[in-house]
MIMI-283690 format. One record per residue (C-alpha): x, y, z; residue number from 1. Coordinates in Angstrom, 2 decimals. Example, Ala and Ser with C-alpha at 12.3 -4.5 7.8 and 13.67 -1.06 7.14 Angstrom:
# residues 2
PT       c1       c2       c3    n
PT    12.30    -4.50     7.80    1
PT    13.67    -1.06     7.14    2
# end
This chain:
# residues 582
PT       c1       c2       c3    n
PT   127.38    82.49   102.05    1
PT   129.64    80.67   104.48    2
PT   126.81    80.20   106.79    3
PT   124.84    78.36   103.89    4
PT   127.72    76.30   102.89    5
PT   128.68    75.49   106.45    6
PT   125.24    74.12   107.12    7
PT   125.76    71.39   104.49    8
PT   128.70    69.84   106.25    9
PT   126.06    68.19   108.53   10
PT   127.07    64.66   109.51   11
PT   130.70    65.05   108.17   12
PT   131.71    67.49   111.11   13
PT   133.81    64.81   112.83   14
PT   135.58    63.88   109.66   15
PT   136.15    67.76   108.98   16
PT   137.66    68.04   112.50   17
PT   139.88    64.94   112.42   18
PT   141.48    65.85   108.99   19
PT   143.23    68.95   110.29   20
PT   144.22    67.24   113.53   21
PT   146.00    64.40   111.55   22
PT   147.49    66.93   109.26   23
PT   149.01    68.85   112.25   24
PT   150.34    65.75   113.79   25
PT   152.01    64.85   110.26   26
PT   153.60    68.28   110.36   27
PT   155.02    67.88   113.77   28
PT   156.58    64.54   112.75   29
PT   158.06    66.12   109.69   30
PT   159.36    69.01   111.64   31
PT   161.23    66.87   114.16   32
PT   163.08    64.88   111.46   33
PT   165.55    67.60   110.33   34
PT   166.57    68.23   114.03   35
PT   167.34    64.47   114.27   36
PT   169.34    64.68   110.96   37
PT   171.30    67.59   112.32   38
PT   172.15    65.54   115.49   39
PT   173.33    62.63   113.42   40
PT   175.68    64.92   111.54   41
PT   176.98    66.92   114.52   42
PT   177.09    64.28   117.23   43
PT   177.29    61.19   115.16   44
PT   179.21    61.70   111.88   45
PT   181.52    64.45   113.12   46
PT   182.06    62.86   116.58   47
PT   182.37    59.24   115.05   48
PT   179.66    57.97   117.40   49
PT   178.05    55.15   115.46   50
PT   175.80    54.25   118.41   51
PT   174.21    57.61   118.19   52
PT   173.84    57.41   114.32   53
PT   171.83    54.12   114.75   54
PT   169.68    55.60   117.62   55
PT   168.69    58.58   115.98   56
PT   168.33    56.72   112.51   57
PT   165.60    54.53   114.29   58
PT   163.96    57.64   115.71   59
PT   163.96    59.21   112.32   60
PT   162.27    56.01   110.85   61
PT   159.64    55.95   113.58   62
PT   158.92    59.71   113.02   63
PT   158.61    58.97   109.29   64
PT   156.20    56.09   109.86   65
PT   153.88    58.19   112.03   66
PT   154.22    61.07   109.58   67
PT   153.05    58.53   106.86   68
PT   150.24    57.10   109.16   69
PT   148.99    60.61   109.92   70
PT   149.09    61.65   106.38   71
PT   147.08    58.53   105.24   72
PT   144.49    59.23   108.01   73
PT   144.31    62.89   107.15   74
PT   143.80    61.89   103.40   75
PT   141.00    59.39   104.33   76
PT   139.04    61.61   106.50   77
PT   139.48    64.59   104.33   78
PT   138.24    62.65   101.19   79
PT   135.28    61.49   103.05   80
PT   134.47    64.93   104.46   81
PT   134.64    66.72   101.07   82
PT   132.74    64.03    99.22   83
PT   130.10    64.06   101.61   84
PT   130.03    67.86   101.64   85
PT   129.70    67.72    97.79   86
PT   126.84    65.25    98.01   87
PT   124.96    67.45   100.57   88
PT   125.30    70.48    98.33   89
PT   123.86    68.53    95.28   90
PT   121.02    67.30    97.62   91
PT   120.26    70.77    99.08   92
PT   120.29    72.25    95.55   93
PT   118.06    69.58    94.03   94
PT   115.56    69.57    96.81   95
PT   115.14    73.34    96.63   96
PT   114.84    73.21    92.87   97
PT   111.84    70.86    93.41   98
PT   110.13    73.49    95.43   99
PT   110.65    76.21    92.69  100
PT   107.62    77.73    91.11  101
PT   107.38    78.17    87.48  102
PT   108.51    81.76    87.80  103
PT   111.57    80.65    89.82  104
PT   112.47    78.13    87.27  105
PT   112.16    80.69    84.44  106
PT   115.14    82.62    86.03  107
PT   117.53    79.93    85.46  108
PT   118.32    77.89    82.31  109
PT   118.41    74.04    82.51  110
PT   121.98    74.03    81.42  111
PT   123.01    76.52    84.04  112
PT   121.17    74.33    86.90  113
PT   123.27    71.20    85.56  114
PT   126.52    73.24    85.70  115
PT   125.88    74.19    89.22  116
PT   125.01    70.65    90.29  117
PT   128.17    69.15    88.55  118
PT   131.09    71.53    87.66  119
PT   130.49    74.15    90.42  120
PT   130.11    71.35    93.13  121
PT   133.26    69.65    91.98  122
PT   135.26    72.95    92.33  123
PT   133.93    73.55    95.86  124
PT   134.43    69.89    96.78  125
PT   138.09    70.16    95.80  126
PT   138.64    73.59    97.51  127
PT   137.14    72.21   100.85  128
PT   139.44    69.10   100.80  129
PT   142.37    71.51   100.13  130
PT   141.17    73.66   102.97  131
PT   140.95    70.65   105.31  132
PT   144.36    69.48   104.35  133
PT   146.74    72.03   102.79  134
PT   145.15    74.93   104.35  135
PT   145.93    73.63   107.63  136
PT   149.20    71.56   106.70  137
PT   150.86    74.37   104.82  138
PT   150.46    77.20   107.42  139
PT   151.35    74.99   110.46  140
PT   154.46    73.51   108.55  141
PT   155.54    77.06   107.70  142
PT   155.24    78.18   111.35  143
PT   156.85    75.14   112.61  144
PT   159.77    75.46   110.20  145
PT   159.95    79.08   110.91  146
PT   160.13    78.60   114.61  147
PT   162.81    75.90   114.32  148
PT   164.79    78.06   112.02  149
PT   164.70    80.90   114.49  150
PT   165.62    78.44   117.29  151
PT   168.76    77.28   115.35  152
PT   169.94    80.68   114.12  153
PT   167.78    83.85   114.08  154
PT   170.00    85.89   111.90  155
PT   169.70    83.32   108.85  156
PT   165.93    82.82   109.59  157
PT   165.33    86.47   108.98  158
PT   165.95    85.47   105.31  159
PT   163.02    83.25   105.60  160
PT   160.71    85.80   106.99  161
PT   161.66    88.51   104.38  162
PT   161.09    85.92   101.52  163
PT   157.74    84.81   102.98  164
PT   156.41    88.47   103.35  165
PT   157.50    89.35    99.74  166
PT   156.04    86.11    98.31  167
PT   152.66    86.39   100.39  168
PT   152.23    89.93    98.88  169
PT   152.79    88.64    95.44  170
PT   150.34    85.78    95.76  171
PT   147.80    88.07    97.19  172
PT   148.19    90.15    93.90  173
PT   147.78    87.33    91.66  174
PT   144.73    85.94    93.47  175
PT   142.87    89.18    93.15  176
PT   143.65    89.59    89.49  177
PT   142.72    85.88    88.77  178
PT   139.53    86.03    90.60  179
PT   137.99    88.45    88.20  180
PT   138.42    85.98    85.36  181
PT   137.35    82.87    87.17  182
PT   134.24    84.54    88.18  183
PT   133.43    85.16    84.54  184
PT   134.37    81.83    83.24  185
PT   131.66    79.66    85.06  186
PT   128.59    81.47    83.43  187
PT   130.35    80.67    80.16  188
PT   129.96    76.87    81.02  189
PT   126.28    77.42    81.11  190
PT   126.28    78.40    77.47  191
PT   128.53    75.47    76.51  192
PT   126.15    73.11    78.24  193
PT   123.07    74.72    76.71  194
PT   124.66    74.23    73.32  195
PT   125.34    70.46    73.97  196
PT   121.82    69.95    75.68  197
PT   119.92    71.55    72.89  198
PT   121.90    69.71    70.13  199
PT   121.59    66.23    71.80  200
PT   117.74    66.69    72.71  201
PT   117.06    67.97    69.07  202
PT   119.47    65.75    67.12  203
PT   116.78    64.41    64.89  204
PT   115.93    67.94    63.79  205
PT   119.54    68.95    63.27  206
PT   120.06    65.85    61.00  207
PT   116.69    66.39    59.26  208
PT   117.78    69.90    58.26  209
PT   121.52    68.96    57.75  210
PT   122.61    71.58    60.42  211
PT   125.51    69.82    61.78  212
PT   128.14    72.36    60.74  213
PT   126.12    75.18    62.08  214
PT   125.84    73.30    65.49  215
PT   129.61    72.45    65.37  216
PT   130.19    76.34    65.05  217
PT   127.85    77.04    67.89  218
PT   129.71    74.63    70.02  219
PT   133.13    75.78    68.94  220
PT   132.15    79.46    69.82  221
PT   130.87    78.40    73.27  222
PT   133.90    76.29    73.80  223
PT   136.26    79.16    72.59  224
PT   134.75    81.51    74.94  225
PT   135.81    79.28    78.03  226
PT   139.19    78.72    76.42  227
PT   139.85    82.45    76.19  228
PT   138.75    83.09    79.76  229
PT   140.87    80.34    81.20  230
PT   143.82    81.48    79.22  231
PT   143.47    85.01    80.62  232
PT   143.14    83.54    84.11  233
PT   146.06    81.12    83.74  234
PT   148.20    83.81    82.35  235
PT   148.00    85.42    85.65  236
PT   148.29    82.41    87.69  237
PT   151.32    81.15    85.79  238
PT   153.45    83.70    87.42  239
PT   153.07    81.87    90.71  240
PT   155.45    79.05    89.94  241
PT   158.39    81.40    88.50  242
PT   158.16    83.74    91.77  243
PT   158.02    80.67    93.88  244
PT   161.14    79.02    92.57  245
PT   163.06    82.39    92.26  246
PT   162.35    82.89    96.05  247
PT   163.36    79.28    96.84  248
PT   166.69    79.39    95.01  249
PT   167.41    82.87    96.22  250
PT   166.94    81.58    99.86  251
PT   169.15    78.59    99.26  252
PT   171.86    80.60    97.84  253
PT   171.83    83.25   100.77  254
PT   171.59    80.69   103.54  255
PT   174.62    78.81   101.92  256
PT   176.46    81.97   101.52  257
PT   175.87    83.21   105.09  258
PT   175.91    79.72   106.52  259
PT   179.30    78.94   105.17  260
PT   180.78    81.94   106.71  261
PT   179.32    81.24   109.95  262
PT   180.54    77.66   109.96  263
PT   184.04    79.06   109.28  264
PT   183.58    81.56   112.10  265
PT   182.41    78.64   114.52  266
PT   178.98    80.17   115.02  267
PT   176.94    77.50   113.09  268
PT   177.52    73.71   112.84  269
PT   177.25    71.70   109.55  270
PT   174.34    69.87   110.84  271
PT   172.47    73.16   111.86  272
PT   173.21    74.37   108.21  273
PT   171.70    71.21   106.66  274
PT   168.63    71.52   108.93  275
PT   168.19    75.26   107.89  276
PT   168.39    74.15   104.17  277
PT   165.71    71.42   104.98  278
PT   163.39    73.99   106.62  279
PT   164.06    76.41   103.89  280
PT   162.45    73.79   101.57  281
PT   159.61    73.14   103.95  282
PT   158.76    76.61   104.24  283
PT   158.83    77.30   100.45  284
PT   156.80    74.14    99.74  285
PT   154.26    75.30   102.25  286
PT   154.15    78.65   100.46  287
PT   153.66    76.84    97.11  288
PT   150.84    74.62    98.63  289
PT   149.21    77.78    99.89  290
PT   149.48    79.46    96.54  291
PT   147.62    76.34    95.17  292
PT   144.99    76.69    97.76  293
PT   144.55    80.38    96.91  294
PT   144.12    79.60    93.26  295
PT   141.53    76.97    94.03  296
PT   139.71    79.00    96.48  297
PT   139.60    81.90    93.89  298
PT   138.03    79.36    91.33  299
PT   135.66    77.98    94.02  300
PT   134.41    81.28    95.27  301
PT   132.77    81.98    91.95  302
PT   131.24    78.44    91.98  303
PT   130.26    78.78    95.65  304
PT   128.28    81.96    94.97  305
PT   126.41    80.24    92.22  306
PT   125.49    77.25    94.45  307
PT   124.48    79.39    97.31  308
PT   122.26    81.49    95.03  309
PT   120.30    78.16    94.21  310
PT   120.15    77.04    97.77  311
PT   118.91    80.53    99.14  312
PT   116.40    80.90    96.31  313
PT   113.00    81.08    97.94  314
PT   109.92    79.88    95.89  315
PT   107.48    82.64    94.85  316
PT   104.71    80.35    95.94  317
PT   104.21    78.81    99.43  318
PT   101.66    77.25   101.50  319
PT    99.50    79.52   103.88  320
PT    99.81    79.17   107.58  321
PT    96.63    77.22   107.81  322
PT    96.15    75.59   104.48  323
PT    92.86    73.78   103.36  324
PT    93.33    70.14   102.68  325
PT    90.11    69.33   100.96  326
PT    88.62    70.54    97.82  327
PT    84.69    70.30    97.71  328
PT    84.06    70.10    93.99  329
PT    85.51    71.14    90.56  330
PT    84.01    74.54    90.33  331
PT    86.19    77.26    89.06  332
PT    85.76    81.02    89.47  333
PT    88.03    83.96    87.98  334
PT    87.31    87.10    89.90  335
PT    88.45    89.93    88.00  336
PT    91.89    88.39    87.45  337
PT    94.92    90.13    86.08  338
PT    98.25    88.38    85.58  339
PT   101.72    89.19    84.29  340
PT   104.92    87.22    84.40  341
PT   107.07    90.20    84.86  342
PT   105.94    92.88    87.43  343
PT   107.76    95.59    85.49  344
PT   105.83    94.54    82.29  345
PT   103.87    97.34    80.59  346
PT   100.84    95.12    79.75  347
PT    99.31    92.14    81.71  348
PT    99.10    88.87    79.99  349
PT    95.52    88.43    81.21  350
PT    93.33    91.37    81.65  351
PT    90.08    91.31    83.95  352
PT    89.23    87.70    83.56  353
PT    85.82    87.26    85.18  354
PT    84.02    83.98    84.73  355
PT    82.45    81.05    86.59  356
PT    82.65    77.32    85.65  357
PT    80.36    74.74    87.38  358
PT    81.39    71.37    88.51  359
PT    81.42    68.75    85.80  360
PT    81.26    71.07    82.94  361
PT    83.24    70.61    79.84  362
PT    84.69    73.88    78.74  363
PT    86.58    74.55    75.39  364
PT    89.22    77.17    75.23  365
PT    90.16    78.48    71.79  366
PT    92.43    81.37    70.73  367
PT    95.47    82.28    68.67  368
PT    98.96    81.79    69.36  369
PT    99.92    84.24    72.31  370
PT    96.35    84.65    73.37  371
PT    97.30    83.39    76.91  372
PT    95.53    80.07    76.81  373
PT    98.23    78.32    78.73  374
PT    98.73    81.21    81.18  375
PT    94.87    81.04    81.92  376
PT    94.92    77.35    83.03  377
PT    98.25    77.59    84.65  378
PT    96.55    79.85    87.40  379
PT    93.97    77.05    88.27  380
PT    96.50    74.65    89.69  381
PT    98.46    77.72    91.08  382
PT   101.63    77.20    88.88  383
PT   101.65    80.97    89.06  384
PT   100.02    83.38    91.37  385
PT    97.62    86.17    90.01  386
PT    98.71    89.68    89.91  387
PT    95.42    90.99    91.04  388
PT    92.08    89.45    91.65  389
PT    91.52    85.84    92.68  390
PT    91.05    82.35    91.28  391
PT    88.88    79.95    93.35  392
PT    88.46    76.23    93.08  393
PT    85.70    74.57    94.97  394
PT    84.65    78.03    96.22  395
PT    88.05    78.74    97.99  396
PT    90.84    80.88    96.83  397
PT    93.61    78.73    95.35  398
PT    96.19    80.46    97.47  399
PT    94.47    79.04   100.81  400
PT    95.01    75.40    99.73  401
PT    97.77    73.11   100.48  402
PT    99.64    73.18    97.20  403
PT    99.96    69.29    96.90  404
PT    96.33    68.92    97.65  405
PT    95.35    71.39    95.02  406
PT    97.62    69.86    92.40  407
PT    96.60    66.36    93.05  408
PT    92.94    67.44    92.33  409
PT    93.78    69.52    89.26  410
PT    95.26    67.29    86.65  411
PT    97.16    68.93    83.77  412
PT    98.32    67.48    80.44  413
PT   100.73    70.12    79.39  414
PT   101.47    71.19    75.85  415
PT   104.84    69.72    75.92  416
PT   104.32    66.03    76.65  417
PT   107.05    64.51    78.85  418
PT   107.48    60.80    79.36  419
PT   110.46    59.39    81.51  420
PT   112.71    56.45    80.86  421
PT   110.91    53.15    82.15  422
PT   108.14    50.98    81.34  423
PT   104.77    52.31    80.23  424
PT   103.33    51.17    83.62  425
PT   106.06    53.15    85.34  426
PT   105.01    56.29    83.34  427
PT   101.29    55.72    84.16  428
PT   101.88    55.47    87.84  429
PT   103.15    58.93    88.03  430
PT    99.47    59.62    87.99  431
PT    98.86    57.31    91.00  432
PT   101.84    55.30    92.25  433
PT    99.52    52.75    93.78  434
PT    97.43    52.10    90.65  435
PT    96.96    48.52    89.86  436
PT    97.57    47.27    86.29  437
PT    93.72    46.90    85.86  438
PT    93.41    50.59    86.78  439
PT    96.19    51.59    84.27  440
PT    94.64    49.63    81.49  441
PT    91.20    51.23    82.18  442
PT    92.71    54.65    82.17  443
PT    94.38    53.83    78.74  444
PT    91.19    52.55    77.19  445
PT    89.63    56.04    78.09  446
PT    92.45    57.84    76.58  447
PT    92.46    55.39    73.45  448
PT    96.11    54.28    74.22  449
PT    95.22    50.71    74.81  450
PT    94.98    50.04    70.94  451
PT    98.62    50.63    70.42  452
PT    99.96    49.41    73.67  453
PT    98.49    45.99    72.87  454
PT   100.37    45.69    69.70  455
PT   103.78    45.97    71.39  456
PT   105.36    42.80    72.20  457
PT   105.78    43.51    75.96  458
PT   102.50    45.47    76.00  459
PT   102.37    47.50    79.35  460
PT   106.01    46.60    80.23  461
PT   107.40    48.16    76.98  462
PT   110.33    50.25    77.74  463
PT   109.93    54.03    77.15  464
PT   113.18    55.85    76.24  465
PT   113.97    58.97    77.81  466
PT   111.56    61.70    76.33  467
PT   109.45    58.99    74.74  468
PT   111.53    59.13    71.59  469
PT   110.63    55.37    70.68  470
PT   106.90    56.29    70.22  471
PT   104.77    58.75    67.96  472
PT   103.74    62.20    69.14  473
PT   100.11    61.01    69.35  474
PT   100.87    57.80    71.25  475
PT   102.98    60.18    73.58  476
PT    99.78    62.40    74.10  477
PT    97.45    59.58    74.70  478
PT    99.76    58.12    77.49  479
PT   100.03    61.49    79.10  480
PT    96.25    61.68    79.19  481
PT    95.95    58.25    80.67  482
PT    98.55    59.35    83.33  483
PT    96.38    62.21    84.22  484
PT    93.21    60.28    84.38  485
PT    94.88    57.95    86.97  486
PT    94.69    60.84    89.40  487
PT    90.93    60.85    89.28  488
PT    90.99    64.47    89.68  489
PT    88.24    66.97    90.29  490
PT    89.44    69.14    87.29  491
PT    91.28    67.96    84.31  492
PT    93.11    70.42    81.97  493
PT    94.12    69.36    78.56  494
PT    96.48    72.05    77.03  495
PT    96.28    71.33    73.28  496
PT    96.88    67.76    74.35  497
PT    95.11    66.03    71.35  498
PT    96.83    68.09    68.61  499
PT    98.73    64.99    67.45  500
PT    95.91    62.52    67.26  501
PT    93.46    62.17    64.31  502
PT    89.91    63.75    64.70  503
PT    88.27    60.29    64.95  504
PT    90.50    59.41    68.05  505
PT    90.01    62.94    69.48  506
PT    86.14    62.37    69.35  507
PT    86.58    58.88    71.09  508
PT    88.66    60.28    73.79  509
PT    86.08    63.03    74.55  510
PT    83.21    60.47    74.58  511
PT    85.28    58.37    77.01  512
PT    85.51    61.41    79.30  513
PT    81.90    61.97    79.16  514
PT    81.26    58.30    80.28  515
PT    84.19    57.70    82.71  516
PT    84.70    61.08    84.56  517
PT    81.30    62.78    84.29  518
PT    81.68    64.66    87.53  519
PT    85.22    66.01    86.67  520
PT    85.34    69.53    85.39  521
PT    87.08    69.32    82.02  522
PT    88.96    72.23    80.28  523
PT    90.11    71.54    76.66  524
PT    92.52    73.98    74.97  525
PT    92.43    73.37    71.27  526
PT    92.97    74.79    67.81  527
PT    90.41    72.70    66.10  528
PT    86.83    73.78    66.47  529
PT    85.78    70.11    66.33  530
PT    87.61    69.46    69.52  531
PT    85.55    71.95    71.37  532
PT    82.31    72.51    69.60  533
PT    80.33    69.75    71.59  534
PT    81.61    71.36    74.88  535
PT    79.07    72.82    77.38  536
PT    80.61    76.09    76.81  537
PT    83.54    77.54    75.01  538
PT    85.98    80.40    76.10  539
PT    87.19    82.57    73.24  540
PT    90.49    84.36    74.30  541
PT    91.95    87.15    72.27  542
PT    95.32    88.71    73.30  543
PT    94.55    88.02    77.05  544
PT    90.92    89.16    77.05  545
PT    87.85    87.05    76.94  546
PT    86.24    87.76    73.61  547
PT    83.18    85.42    74.29  548
PT    82.09    82.74    76.58  549
PT    79.03    80.73    75.50  550
PT    77.93    77.79    73.69  551
PT    79.12    76.70    70.14  552
PT    75.86    77.74    68.70  553
PT    75.54    81.07    70.63  554
PT    79.09    82.02    69.72  555
PT    78.49    81.42    65.92  556
PT    75.84    84.05    66.27  557
PT    77.46    86.65    68.53  558
PT    81.27    86.34    68.26  559
PT    82.91    87.34    64.98  560
PT    86.18    85.93    65.94  561
PT    84.87    82.36    66.60  562
PT    82.66    82.56    63.55  563
PT    85.55    83.36    61.09  564
PT    87.53    80.62    62.52  565
PT    84.76    78.08    62.27  566
PT    84.06    78.92    58.77  567
PT    87.66    78.85    57.77  568
PT    88.05    75.45    59.17  569
PT    84.81    74.01    57.68  570
PT    85.25    75.56    54.32  571
PT    88.63    74.12    53.66  572
PT    90.66    73.51    56.74  573
PT    92.90    75.55    58.80  574
PT    93.62    76.19    62.34  575
PT    92.89    79.11    64.52  576
PT    95.88    81.23    63.60  577
PT    94.66    81.03    59.90  578
PT    91.35    82.37    60.84  579
PT    90.06    85.85    61.67  580
PT    91.67    85.81    65.14  581
PT    95.32    86.16    63.59  582
# end
């Protein structure tokens, strides 16, 4: 874990080294000052030497100024090192998340990833700054003060030593107990963020169904869990201050008691006693800072483990050693393919899929909910790897291609249409960042999106809100289709992507495909028979198995499932799930 975190310090190593150097210099200046104060009392005040008082006073001011300067520089470099470290952690996590396959993403919730990128990184950032500053300053200050105390009077300094040992053991006990609770509290943040994210993204549904009270209860429950865990952790940590102050006051009383006796006996001067009391406060304050560091480290350890988990997560999918960078055509072949999301699952999602699709064909895919239509097409662009068998595109196994090359040639319009905040042109250019405005317009014409875009006051410069909330579902689908067309792919997959448009528009889109991209292999997943009946061939999926693969006319004669659905939709409407394949 430390190696992974340490690798993210990168260009801030210099700042990370300078911070403790200035902290040590600051401590040295602070350690000298009590000796000068003792000299003022013993050789200046008691001896009546005003010149010595002035001289040592000037030295004290100079030492204090240097201490202040070193402290400022330590704070400056410490802040730069810790914030830079946090920036690199976020960057490393975010960049690694971009490499995740769908199966990697399935392991983590969106809220969990957000918590790791924000709250967890902030905890580690604060801990790192405290390590560079307090974790160096406090021990050095403690050691220096302890050494000077033994130099002044070893007998009284033994009081400090015993106090440090007792307090150190107590702090170790507190830290161990508190870590158990802090390691449990941060996963609770995931639940809280998940509640907020889901509520905000679905706020229209919440209001439509008047579920505000229910959502408030959910949030309160998630927040209450965090509250309870922090109370348990703080109930342990809270013992830190009483123990610390008890030790400090006990040391002061004992030093004053024994010191007064030694002054009367002539074995200790008044100035030395004042120095010992000052060093007592230095030692105890150092211990207090150390205890704060331990508490912060305890909290950050749990966060650090969650961060490292993301950074070290390896994608289940990777490029081969010698990838293929060119796809010959849009042919697709499934060779006895089996697929399951979980290797321990009892039953595969897809079973013995065996078929061949020719370049430029239009293939309809129909099946009931849960029949694995989306899983089927996800294997073509290698969003998942097959469990057994092989999927070939252009005559080559998809696992032999460079993944970027493959996905640029296999354009997918997913079930959940996602648009990003920005103009319509910005969203369209996700398909081709160098596309001209004319090319964007032509793609929109093919997707029948131009008719509503032209009605907007700003036309193609119209701003799209995050998630496309300011346009309808059908408009969103057509923009996503246009975006996919701009890639000019060899294979185009529409995963139920025209469900929100009317049948007339759906027909016009399919006509445009035949005219604009005749050489592109088109796979259309749909619930409506009308959306696929003019396809060259139609795949009927039933519970992960191919029930039929033929033309519309042939399936009506040979496939009972397809025939039942067709009759149910032509005799009074209904989708696939209301037909015989339910």
